[in-house]
N, C-alpha and C positions, 0 to 999 in steps of 0.2 A: 421370513419373507412373506409378503401377501400382495394381493392386487393393489390395494391402497391402504392408507393409514387412517381413513375415516369414512364412515358412510354405511356400514353394514355390520352384521353380527361377527363375521370372521375378522373384519378390520378391528373391531373393538377388542376381540380376544387377543389378536396379535399385538395390538398397541398396549393393552393392559399388561401382558406378560413382559414385553420389552421394557416398559417403565418400571415394573416390579423388580426385574432383574437388576436394573440400574440402581434402584433404591437399596438393594442388598450388596452393592459394590462390585457387581459383575460388569465386564467390558462388553456390553450388549449393543448391537446395531440392528436396525430394521431396514431392509431393502424392499422397495415397493415399485409397482408399475407406474402408479400416479401418486405423486406426493401432494398432499393438501395442507399439511401443517408446516411449521417453520423450525421444527426440532433439528438440531445440527447432526444428530446421530441417525436421522432417517434419510436414506439415500434413494433417489429415484434412479431406476435402471435405465441407462441412456441408450435405448435401442436404436434410435434414429441416427445417431452420429456414427454408428457402425454399418449403416447401409451404404449402397453404392453412391457415387457422386451424382449419377443421374437421378436416383431416387431422392437424394437430399435436395437437389435443385427443385424438383416438382413438389416436394413436401413444403419447401419455403414458399413456392408460388401459391400453393393451396392455402397456406396460412394468411396470405394477403387478403383473402376473401372473408376471413373470420368476422370483421366488424359488421358485415351485412348478413351474416348467417341467420340471425334471429328474426330479422325484419323483412327479408326478401325470400319469397318461396322458391325453392329449387337450388339455393346456394349450397346447402348441405350436400345434395346429390352431386353438384358440380365439383365440390371439394373431393368427394370420394372418387369421382371419375378421374380427376387430375392426379390424386395421390396414388391410386392403385392401377387403373387401366393404362395410364400414360407412364407413370413413374415406376410401377412395380407390376408389370404385365403378367409375369409368371405367377406371382402371388395371387393376383386377381383371378386368373383362370382356375387356380386350385380351389379358391373359395367358391367360385361358381360351380365347380364339380362336387362341392359338399365336403371337401377335406377340411379338417380342423386346422386352424392356422397356428403353426409352430415357428414361424419365421420371425424370430426376435433375437437378433445377433448380440445384443447387449448381455444376454444371459451367459454367454461364454466368458464374460469378464466379471462375473459375480464375485469371485474370490479376491479380486483386486480392489474391491470397493472399500473395505475396512482397512485401517492401518496395519493390523496384524492378521495373519491367517487364522480363521476361526477354528475352534476345537470341534465345532459341530454346526451343521445347517439345519434349521427348523423351518420347513415350508408349511404354509397354510393354503389358502385357495390358489391353485395354479392355473385356473381359467381366468379370463378377463383380458386377453390379448396383451400379454407382456412377457411370457416365459416360454422357452423352447423345451418342451417335455423330453425331447430326444437327448438332452444332456444328463438325465438322471443316472444312466450307467456310469458315465465318466466321473460325475461328481461323487457318486457313492463309492467309487474306487479310491478317491483322494481323501475323503473324510466321512464320518457318519452323517447320514441324511435321514432326518425325521420328517414324516409327512403326517400332518393332522388333517383329517378329512372333516369338512363341515357340510358336505353333501356327497352325492354319489357320482359326480362327473368323471372321476378317475376310473370308474368301473364300467362306463358305458361308451357307446359310439358317438354321443354328443350331448346328452341331457344331464342336468344336475339332479333332477328327480324323475324317476321313471313311472311314477304313479302305479297303476296296476300291471304295467308291462314287465315281463320277466325275460325279455330277449337279451338283456345284459349278461345273463348267465351263460348263454350259448353262442354268442357271436353277433348279436344285433342283426341288422338287415331288415328290410320291409318295415321301417320305423313308422309307428302309428301317428306320430306328431313331430314334425321337424321344427315346429315353431317354439317348442319348449326351450328355455334358456339353457346353454347358449345355442341359439338357432343356427341352422345351416340351410343352404339353398336347395341342395339335392340330397337324395338318400345315399350317402357314402358311409353310412354308419357301420357297415360290415368292414370296410377298409379301415376306418378310424379305430374300431375295436381291435382289429388284428394288429395294427401298428402299435397301439398301446400295449397289447399283450407281449409283443417282441421287445419293446422298451423295458417292461418290467422283468422279462425273463433274463435280462442282462444286468439287472440292478439288485443291490442288496439294501433293503429299506427297513426302517423302524417306523411302525404305523401306530398312530393313536387316533381314537375317536372319542367324542364326548359322551357316547352312550353305547350300551350293549347292542341295541337294535342295529346301529350302523356297523358295528364290528362284525355282527353276524353276516351282514351283506358282504363285507370285505373278505371274510374267510370262505365265501362261496363264489368268489370272483376271480378275474384274471390277475388281480393284485396279489393273491394269496401266495403263489410260489416264490415271490421276491421277499417275503417277510422274514427278517432276522429276529425280530422281537416285536410284540404288540401289547398295547396297554390302553385300557379305557380310563380316561381322565376327564371327569365332568367339567364343563365350563364353570367359571366362577365370576362373581360380580364384586365390585368394590364396595364394601360395606361402610366405607366412609362417605359414600355418595348415596347409596340406596339403603335406607333405614326408615322406621316408622316416624311419623310426625303428627302434629296436631291438625286433624282434618279440617276443622272449622276455620282456623286462621289461614291455612293454605288455600282453602276455597275462596276466602276473601281476597287473598293476594292475586289469585288467578281470575277473579270475577265470576266465580261459579256460585249459583244460589245455594245457601247453606242448607235449605230444607229439601233439596232435590235428591232423588235416588240416582246416583251417578254411576254409570257403567262406562268402562274404558276398553278400547281396542287400539293397539298400536301396531302399525306396519307401514312400510314405505309404499306410497301409492295405493291406498287401501282398496279403492273401488276397482282399479284395473289390475291389481296384483294377482297374477295367475296362480300363485301358491295358496292364497287366502280365499275364504268363502264369505265375502261381505254380504252377499244377498241372503244367504242362509241365516247369518247373524242378525241382519235387520228384520227378517221375517219372524225369527224367534222372539226378538225383543217386542215387536208389535203384538204378537200373540200373547206374550206374558203380561203386557200392560193392559190389554183388553180383558184378560181374565181377572186381574185384581184391581182394575180401574185406577191404577197408580200412574202418576205422571213421572216419566223418567227422562234423564238426559244422557244420551250416548255421545261420548267424546271420541271422535275418530282421529287419532293422533298419527300424523304422517302424510297428510295431504291437504292442500288448500281447497277451499270451496265455501259456498254460501250455506248458511244455516238452513236446515230443512225441518219441517214439522210434519210428522206422519202419525195421525191419530193422537195418542197420548205421548208420543215420543218426539223429543227434540234432538236432532242430530247436529252436533257442532263439529265442524272440521277444523283441525289445527295443523298448520304446516309442520313438516319434519323439523325437529329440534336438535341441533348439534350440541347444545349445552346439556350435559347429563343431569345437572342439578335441576334444571327446569323439567326434564323428563321425569325425574324422581318425584317432583311435586305433583305431577299429574297422577302418578300411581297413588300417592298418599291421599289425594283428593277424592279418589274413586272408592265406591263401596265394593265393587266387584270388577275384576279384570276378566274380560272375555277374549278367548282366542279360538276363532273358527278358521280351520285350515284344511286344504285338500292334500297338501304335502308339506312336510317339515322334518327337521332333524332334531335339533335341541335348542329351541328358540330362547335367546337371551331375555326377551321381553317377559317371559313367564317367571324366570327366577328373579328378575328385577322387581316385578310386582310382588312376588312372595316376600322378598327381602324388605319391602316397604310395608308389609303386613296386610296386603290386599289379597283376599281369597280369589282363587282362579277357577273359572269354568272353561274347559278346553276340550278340543277334539282329541280323542285317544288315538293318535297316529304318530308314527316315527318313534322318537325317543321321549315324547311328551309324558307317557305313563311312567317314565323313570324320574320325572320332575315333580309331578303332582300326585300326592297320596289322596285317593278319592273316597268319597262316600257315595252311596247309591242315590240316584236322582229320582227314582219312582217312589220308593218307600221311605226315604230319608234315613235308611239304616246303613251302617258301615259295611263295606264289602268284606265278606268272609275271607280271612287270611291275607288281606292286603293292607288295610289301614284300620286301626282302632281309634277310639275317641281321642286318645292322647296324641295321635299322629296326623290325622286327616288335615289336609291343607286346601282342599278344593273338590271339584267334581269333574270327572271325565265323562264325555259323551261319545257315542259312535259317530263316525264320519258322516256328515251330511244330514244328521238326524235332528230336524227342526223341533220335533215334539219333545225330545229329551232335553234340548237346550232350553226350550221354553219352560219346562218343568223345573229345571235346575235354577233358572233365574227366579222363578216364583218362590222356590224353596229358600234360597239364600236371601232374597229381598225381604221376605216376610218373617225372617227368624233372626233377630238381632243377636241373641245369645250364641246361636250357632256360628254366625259370621265372626263374632268376637273370638270364639274358641279357635276357629280356623285361622284367623289372623295371628293369634298368639303362637299356634303351632307352626305356621309358615315361617315366622321370624326365627324361631329356634331351629327349624329344619335347615334353613339356608345357612345359618351359622355353622351347622355341623357338616353340611355336604357341599355347599356351593359358594364358599368364601373364596375370593380371588387369591388370597394368601395361601390357602390350602392347595388350590390348583397350581400356582407357581411353584410351591415347595415340592409337589408331586413331580412336576416336570424336571426340576433341578436334580432331585434324587435319581430320576430315570436317566437324565443326561450323564451323571457320574457313572452309572452302571453301563450305559452304552459306550462311552468313551473308553472305559477300562476294558470291556470285552472286545471292542473293535481293535484296539491297539495290541491286544494279546493273541489275536488270531492271524492265520495266514490267509491273505486274500486270494480268492480263486475266481478270477474274472476272465471271460473270453477276450482275446486281444483283437484290436482293430475292428471291432464290431459295434462302434458307437453311433454310426450314422444310420438311422433307422427311418 
């Protein structure tokens, strides 16, 4: 289960695993809050049909305004007013108080969606306005529940990434930034954190993360007491889609000048994305091109916009691409993939770039150091004890360090043999560590262990304590 079946990193992981399990002959189903594809085994959780008659009436009324929503200012707010303030007043008031919204009644019918009762439930992102977190105790009493964390929302009073804030360890409250996704109106983070803690205290959960960095946070969080078993399973990419190709022919296909030094950065809404650091990236590229007088093309993949020229740098904006083959071609066309970020977990874009043989320069934050085997950006020497010449796949830089990123770009741009070596290393490393087939097999082996141990133990749950 996931928020949706298309559109983000967690969605791709959930979708890839679901399809891989089907290809192996397993009876796999995917439940989502919002369905975007037409696959028959993907089921949208029908929350609205289980709401009150009054709420359903006003939901239908609000939907009548949809044709004018994009063209008439204020229609979206009017729809929200009709849907919540009139149709679901209690839910509206709780949101205004800063409570996280768990009012999704379709979640109670989750086990009725597939023709057969599942052996196991595997949840991915549980935020995104579609799932009632209060059901975890009840569901985990009926069958094994696996949670794969793609961010830290389950650990906090509201945010998916806490940046430098450590309040998630002790109870939240006095939140420094309520606007971090998922945003809330008022500071009820202490209440939200305590409610989550009570939910987990009555649950028995199997926890996975794509990296050790996030697992370390889990083991120091309110989620820790509920863990029956935990496992780090890195995300994988489909190597039938992401693989090296002929750079020049692909550039011709995409309309990219063959002689340009091409740098790539991929993210949804690059300039406005709160997690990414586009301004730092742009400054570093300008500094590096001024230093070596080289003309560069930066492809900003994930946002529409007019082409910009800043000094020797041309910035070309390319809208978000749903077709993964097209995305793979942009990786293949690039000389270097850049990933500047303020907060991240285990970005798919990095391992997709590496799989296509594109060396990576990235911020050393979150689980990224577990993806990229780095060389030193100042001396051009390999980091002692971390990566040798046969293993290095890119360069890691400190968070927000414009100077280090500039030097890294200069180093890789001006050293074709080094780039070639990193490219070859990257392809081999992804095959060993980040192949989707390896990820899926690891989960299936773990499922077998979980189901066996779950069925062989006596469940010890508090009774009649599931409404939290």
